[in-house]
C-alpha positions in Angstrom: -19.9 -8.4 -10.7 -20.3 -9.1 -7.0 -19.3 -6.4 -4.6 -16.5 -8.4 -3.1 -15.2 -9.4 -6.6 -15.1 -5.8 -7.7 -13.4 -4.9 -4.4 -10.8 -7.5 -4.9 -10.2 -6.6 -8.5 -9.8 -3.0 -7.7 -7.2 -3.8 -4.9 -5.2 -5.9 -7.3 -5.0 -3.2 -9.9 -2.7 -0.3 -10.0 -5.8 1.9 -9.6 -6.3 0.7 -6.0 -2.7 0.9 -5.0 -3.1 4.0 -2.7 -6.7 3.7 -1.9 -7.8 2.7 1.7 -10.1 -0.2 2.2 -13.1 2.3 2.7 -12.2 4.1 -0.5 -11.9 0.9 -2.4 -15.4 -0.1 -1.2 -16.8 3.3 -2.4 -15.1 3.1 -5.8 -15.7 -0.6 -6.4 -19.5 0.0 -6.2 -19.1 2.1 -9.4 -17.3 -0.5 -11.4 -18.7 -2.6 -14.3 -17.4 -5.9 -15.4 -16.8 -7.0 -19.0 -15.7 -10.4 -20.3 -13.9 -10.5 -23.6 -13.5 -13.4 -25.9 -10.3 -14.0 -27.8 -9.9 -11.3 -30.6 -12.6 -9.2 -29.2 -11.9 -5.4 -29.4 -12.4 -3.5 -26.2 -11.7 -0.1 -27.6 -11.4 0.5 -31.4 -8.6 2.5 -32.9 -9.7 6.0 -33.7 -12.6 6.2 -31.3 -13.0 8.0 -28.0 -14.2 6.2 -24.9 -15.1 7.7 -21.5 -14.0 4.6 -19.6 -10.9 3.8 -17.6 -10.4 0.0 -17.7 -8.2 -2.2 -15.7 -7.4 -5.8 -16.8 -8.4 -8.4 -14.2 -7.4 -11.5 -16.0 -6.1 -12.5 -19.3 -4.1 -10.3 -21.6 -4.8 -7.5 -24.0 -2.8 -6.3 -27.0 -2.5 -2.7 -28.0 -2.5 -3.0 -31.8 -2.6 -0.7 -34.8 -4.7 -1.9 -37.7 -6.5 -4.5 -35.6 -8.2 -7.2 -37.7 -6.4 -6.3 -40.9 -3.5 -8.0 -42.6 -1.3 -5.2 -41.6 -2.1 -5.5 -37.8 0.9 -4.6 -35.6 0.9 -5.3 -31.9 2.7 -2.5 -30.2 2.7 -4.0 -26.7 0.9 -6.4 -24.4 -1.0 -5.6 -21.2 -1.3 -8.0 -18.2 -3.5 -8.4 -15.2 -3.5 -5.3 -13.1 -2.7 -2.9 -15.9 -4.8 0.2 -16.7 -6.3 0.7 -20.2 -7.2 4.0 -21.8 -5.9 6.3 -19.1 -5.3 9.3 -21.3 -8.5 9.1 -23.3 -10.4 8.8 -20.0 -8.9 12.1 -18.9 -8.9 14.1 -22.1 -11.5 12.4 -24.4 -9.1 12.2 -27.3 -9.3 9.3 -29.7 -7.3 6.1 -29.2 -4.3 5.8 -31.4 -4.6 2.0 -31.4 -7.1 -0.7 -30.7 -7.2 -2.7 -27.5 -7.8 -6.4 -28.4 -8.2 -9.4 -26.1 -5.7 -12.2 -26.6 -7.5 -15.2 -25.2 -10.4 -14.9 -22.7 -9.9 -11.8 -20.7 -11.9 -9.8 -18.1 -11.7 -6.1 -17.3 -13.5 -3.7 -15.1 -14.5 -0.3 -16.2 -15.1 3.1 -14.5 -16.9 5.8 -16.5 -15.5 9.4 -16.3 -18.8 10.8 -14.9 -18.7 8.3 -12.1 -15.3 9.5 -10.9 -16.3 13.1 -11.4 -19.3 12.5 -9.2 -16.9 12.0 -6.3 -15.1 15.3 -6.6 -17.2 17.0 -3.9 -17.8 14.1 -1.6 -14.6 12.0 -1.8 -11.9 14.3 -3.3 -9.2 12.0 -1.9 -10.4 9.1 -4.0 -10.3 11.2 -7.1 -6.8 12.5 -6.2 -5.4 9.0 -5.7 -6.9 7.7 -8.9 -5.2 10.6 -10.7 -1.9 9.7 -9.0 -2.3 6.1 -10.2 -3.0 7.2 -13.8 0.0 9.6 -13.7 2.2 6.8 -12.3 1.2 4.5 -15.2 1.8 7.3 -17.8 5.3 7.9 -16.3 6.0 4.1 -16.5 4.9 4.1 -20.2 7.1 7.2 -20.9 10.2 5.5 -19.2 9.5 2.2 -21.2 9.4 4.2 -24.5 12.6 6.2 -23.6 14.4 3.0 -22.8 13.3 1.4 -26.2 14.3 4.5 -28.1 17.7 4.3 -26.5 18.0 0.6 -27.3 17.1 1.2 -30.9 19.5 4.1 -31.3 22.4 1.9 -29.8 21.5 -0.9 -32.2 21.6 1.4 -35.2 24.8 3.0 -34.0 26.4 -0.4 -33.6 25.2 -1.5 -37.1 26.7 1.8 -38.5 23.2 2.7 -39.8 22.7 -0.7 -41.5 19.5 -2.5 -40.4 
């Protein structure tokens, strides 16, 4: 990934939203690029990964049982979205797989790379953490809205599906 491509990809992602141009240049030097073919698994369900990914182009499905007849897509990610935020922070296993739908491209940041900035660039680390927190809040709000919608549907159907 060229330095300018990494910089532009970071600026276009939610991760770069609060970073200054200089901070983006610092962080973009640590990014790695990965191209994914249709159906390729970025992160398998039940595994731990120390990367925070951002989708540059294409789309990714968050799916349970990926590759099996019982595969169920939970939601889709679009360009700019972050992937694996919570596992990046706490090293827990992924509850679902992340699978490319069509040709896709992501950049990845390893946890140790961000941690290496704690002493020299704490504002970058802080702003990355804010970006992650914002994305988690958005997911929480989406889930709450979907739960309310489902409850309303069940109520209107008098408990009949």
